N, C-alpha and C positions, 0 to 999 in steps of 0.2 A: 870610580864606574864599578858596579857589582861584577863580581866574575863567578862563572858556574862553570864545573866541569864535571865529566862522568867519568869513572874507573871502574874496573872489574875486579872484586876479591877473588881469592884463589877456591870462592864457591861458588863463583859466577853471578853473585849478586852485584846490581848496580849501587854504587855509592856517587851520589850526587854532593859536591862542595859547595858552596855559595861564601862569599865573604858576608860579614854583617852587613845589614842594609846601611847606608848612609845618606844625609840629604845632600844634596847638589847646592851649590851657591844660589841662593835664591836668584829667580831669574825677574826681569822686568817686564817679560809677556804677562798679559792680561787676557786669557782666553775663554771665552764665552764657547761651551758646548751645547747644542741644541739637539737633543733625543727625540724620538716621538713618542717613549712610554719610560718613565725613569722615576724609581728602580721597576724593573721586569724579572718574571722568575725565566724566561727565556732567552735574557739579553743581560746575564751575570756579567759577560766581557765588558759591558759599558761602564760597569762599577768599577771593575779590575783596573781598566784603561784610568779611569778619572783618577780612582787614588793613587796607581803607579805613576802618573804624571806629576801627581801633586809632592809626591817622594822625592822627585827626581827635580824640585825645584821652581816647576810651574805652575802659574796661578790660575786656577781653573774653577770656573762656577758654571752651574749647570741649568739649564731652562728645559723644559720638556713641555711638548704639545699636549698629551694627556696625563692624567694623575697615575701614580702607581696603580700596579693590576692586582692589588691586595689593600684591604681596609689597614690605615694606619698601623693600628693596634696589631695588626698581624705580620707586619714587617720585622726583620730581623734588627738587631741594634743599630749595628752600621750601615742598613738601607732605612732605618728612621732618622738616623742623623742626614743623612743624605736628601731624603725627601723634607726635611724641616727646612734646609737651607736654597732648594730647587725653587725656581719660578716656573709655575702652570700656567700654562698659556689657556687651557680650557678647565676652568675652577669651578665652574658651574654659577660664578657670581657674574649674572650678565648686565644688572645696572651698574655695577662698579667698574665694569668693562665699557660698557658704553660712556658712562663719564669720563673715564681715561683717555678715551679715543676721542670724545669731544675736546678734552682739554689739550690732548696733543694737535688736534686740528687748529685750534688758536695758538698755539706757542710754536709749533713748527709746521706750517702751510705748506712750506716748500718741501718738506720730505713728505707728505701727504701727496702732493701734486707729482712727485718724483717716482711715487707708489703706482699712483694711478697709470703713469706713462709708461712705466716697467709692464705693468699687466697688458695694457692694450698693445705693447709692441710683441708680446707672446704669440707666436704664429698659431695657425690651424686651431684655434679655440672656436667652436660654438659659442652661442650668448648664452645658455646654460652653463658651458664650462668657463667661459670669463666670470659669471657671478661665484663660481666657487673660487675663482682668483683672486676675486675682490674679498673672499673672505680669509684667505690666506693672506692677504692686505692687510686686515685689520689686526690679524695676530703678528704680522712682521711689524705693524706700529707700536702694538705694543711691548713687543721683544726689542726693539731697536731704542726705547725710549727707557728700557732698564738696561740694556747694554751702556749707553749714555749716562745714565746715573750710577753705574757700577762703575764706569771708568776703565771699562774692558775695550781691549784694542783691537779684537780679531774674533770672527764667529767660524766654530767648525761645527758641521754638521755630519751626521753618520747615516749612511744611505741616501738613495738619490730620488724616493717618491715626494709624497706630498710635504714629509717635512723639510725636504731640498727646497720645495716650492716655497716654503715659508722664508729659508733661508737667503734665497736666491732674490727675493721681493725685500727681506730686510736689507741686505746690502745696498739694493739700488735706491731704497727710498733714504737710508740713513747713511749712505757712501761710507759703509764699513766693509773692509775687506772681510772676503769668507772661503773657507774650504770645505772639503768633501774628503770622507771617507766611503768609498764604493764597495759594496758587497756582492751584490746579486743575490738571488737569480731576478728579482722581478723587476728591478730598473731595468736590467741588460735585455729582458726578454719583451718588454714593453716602451722600448726606447723614443718611441713617437710619443704616446700617452705621456709617459713621464718627463718630456721635453728633456731626457738625457743632455744629447747634444748642447742644448742651450744652458744649462746649468754647469757643464764640464768647461764651457768656454767662457762664461762667466766667473767663475772660481779663479783664485789666484793661483792654487795648486790642488791636487788631487790624490789622496793615499788609496792604493789599490791592494786588496788582501791577497792578490795570485797574480803570477804571470798571465793566467787566462784572464782574468780581469782585464788587466792593463791592456792587453792586445785587443779585445772589445773596443774599449776607449779610442785605442790606435786607428780601428777602423771608423770610428766615429767622426774623427777629427783629421784636418790636414797635419802634416808632420811639423808643423808651425808652432802647433801647439802641445807634441809630445813631451816637451821638456818638462811639462808641467805635472806629469803621471810617475808617481814613485810608487813602488812595491815595499810594503811595510806588511809582514805577515801577522795574523794574530798568534796567540798560543796559550799555552797552560805553564801551570807553575809544578814542575815536576818534582819542587821539594814536598809540597802539599800532597799531591796525587802521587803516592807509591804504591808499588803493587802490592795488594792483601798477601797475607800467608795462606799457604794451599798445601791441602792434604792431599794424596791420592785418593778417589773415589770412584766407585762403580756406579753411582747414581745417572738418573737422566741427565744427558744434555742442558744446559740452562741457557737459552738464548735472551738478549735484550735490545729493544730498539726504543730509541729516544726521539719524539718529534710530533709535533701539532698531526692531528689526524685530517688531513686535507691530501687530495689526490697526488700532487705533486710529489709527495713523499713515499710514493710506491707501496703504501701498504698492503693493497690489494695484489700486487704481485708477490710480495713478502708471504702471505698467506698462501696464494698459490702454491709457492714454492715448499712450504714447511706440510702442505698436503701430499706433493709429488714425495717428498722425502720422507713422509709417514706412510706411503704406499710401498715404498722400498724396503721396509720392516726397519727403519732407523728411528729410535724413540728419542724424541726430544721435546722440549717445551719453550714455548716464545711468552716473553712479557712484554706488551707494548705500553709504553708510558706516553700519556698526552691527551689531549681532548680537541675535540675539531668536528666540522660537521660531516665528516665519512664515519664518525663513530657507528652510527645504525647500520650502514651498508655493510659495513664490516663485520660486524655482530651476527647479521642475516647470513654472510658468508660462512662464517665459524660455525653457525647452528647447522644450517645446510649441508656441510661437508662431514659433521661431526667431529669437528674439532675442538670441542668445548673442554676436553680434560688435556688440550697441547698448549691453548692460548689463554693468557690472562689478560684484560684489560685494566689498568688502574687510574687512567683519568691523568691529569696534571698533577707532578708532585713538586714540592720544594727542590731546590737545587740539592741539597744536603739528602733529600730522602732518595732523588732520583741517583745519586753518585753512590748510595748505599746500595742500591739495586744493582748497579753497574759493577761494583766489586764483587757482588756475588756469581756474577753470570761468568758462563764458560766462553762465549761467543758474545760480540756485538755486532749487530747487523743494520744496515742502513740501504734503503732499497730505492733512494731520491732518483726522480727524474730532471730535477733542477734544484741547484745547491750554489753557494757559493764555495767555503770549506768550512762544512759544520764542526764548530767547536767542539760538540758532542762526542764525536769521531777523537779529537786530540785527547779529550779527558780520558776517552776507555783507553786509549794508545799508551798515554803516559801510565796510567794504573796495569798496563801490562795485560789488558784483554785483547786476543785476535780479532781483528775487523775485519767483515766482508761490507763492502760497498760498491758503487758502478763506475764506469768510467766515465764522468760526466763533470765539465767545468774544471774548478781547481782539485778535486778529488785525487786525482793520478800525480799532483804536485806533490802531495802529503802523503799517498799511500803508494809506494812502488810494489805493483802486484807481484806474491810471490816472494817478497821481502819481508815488507811491513804489514802484510795484510794479502786479502785475497779483492780482486776488482773485478766486475762481470759486466756486460754490456747492460744498459737500463732497459727495463721493461720487458728481460728476459726470464721468464720465471724458472725456465729448466736450468740454464746455466748458474742461477741463484741456487737453485736446489742442488747443482751438482757442487758447489762450493761449501754450501752448509753441511752436506753430507762428507766430503773429505776431510773437512775439520771434525765435524762430530765424532768421526769413525778414528781420529788418529791425535791422542794428545800429546805425541811429541812434535806434531805439525802448530800447534794450539801453543805450544809452550816458545818454540824456536819464532812463531811469527810475534808473538805478544813482546818476547824479550827484542827483537829487532824493532819493534814499533816506538818501545819505549826510548831506545837511543835515538829514533827518530827525531822525536818529540826535544829530548835534551840538545841535540844538535841544531835544528831550525826551527823547532814551534816551541821554543824556551819562552814564557812569557817574561820573565824578570829582564832577558836580554832584548826581547825586542820591544819593551817598553823603553828601554835604553836607546834603542835606535829611533825609535818613535819621538822621543823627547829631544833628541838631537836633532831629527828631520825638522819638527818644529822650529828650533832655534834656527836652522840652517835658513830655514824659509821665509821666516819672520825677520831675523835679526835682532840685535841687544834692544833696538828701540821700538820692535814690532812693526818694522815696514817690511813689505813683502819684498823678498829678494828671487831671483831665479836662480834654480838650485839645478843640480848634476840631474838626468836622467837618472 
């Protein structure tokens, strides 16, 4: 097992020690990972998880509903390798897919009938929605055939939305056990629309990224189901994400926010907070990294309130470009109304950047307000402005919060150690021969 710990030098600098990575004894487990889009800029933790589990002896093969979010020629080498070995269910070759489905119908009619029966059992579907589920079934039939051909024993799915609909239907049609990792917020906010209750009940086990997430699944299900829900936290690698060297500066305080430009991310509240801070005579600049449908409305707000010199929109950036921006920031801010636990916050904390965010979902599990960062009520622009002003005017507070934030990551949101826990959890749940076993809560 890898070991990692942190000590402090006499200069106050973190020293993170880790053993040389070594492969575990190869496992007999052969697991298919089903993802909505792989690789993807906004979900680099998928890539890290797959590679980390393989390094720990698990045999992982990947399938994706959608192709990568960039042309193959633009993918970094490690992502290009993953793309070359991933099954894409929507690859644009409709005639080939139709031929495969016809072959499946002739060779495996029982699987088709079980899949149809599973779709008909889904409750509360309109006729139109049931048609959509038949499309999920088509994808499930292709996925199940691939799983059988590859000799894989188990299917694991990230997120509880449409991708889990395909996963659950695959399990029913092909009698393949499946499990889930639930993040939130979408599936937790749309329980009935996502049929989340049915999915977690059908799953052999469920990994939750936070205690909050697990609590939401507890309220959906009878206590007889609770043994299936296990908290496995995400994380980042504090060895790779080390605090940048900083020199004292009297320049304008730089803030950065990373996230899709959608209403739930709270950018409109953040811009209002920036406006209020500027009215108080505090000079700061905000860089918004991300793209999305709110861009036009946010730009209009900036123009209307004469904030063009204070706010920069970069659109979406690559992961490395995003991290370069975060390293240069004095404050990382995320004003979301709905989240799981954002990896972007973890990355900023590992880099020692003080964070301001909201008291929603699992974020208070990551950031202890006043210790590892500052938390404010969601949708409260004045409270957010107060927190930003306090950090902008107090370099000492920024240093203290940033230092504590990094220690928090090292202790509890440490990617190598949490991947180790995830690998052991798969082994415990599936057993040496790939048979699902009941595990501890």
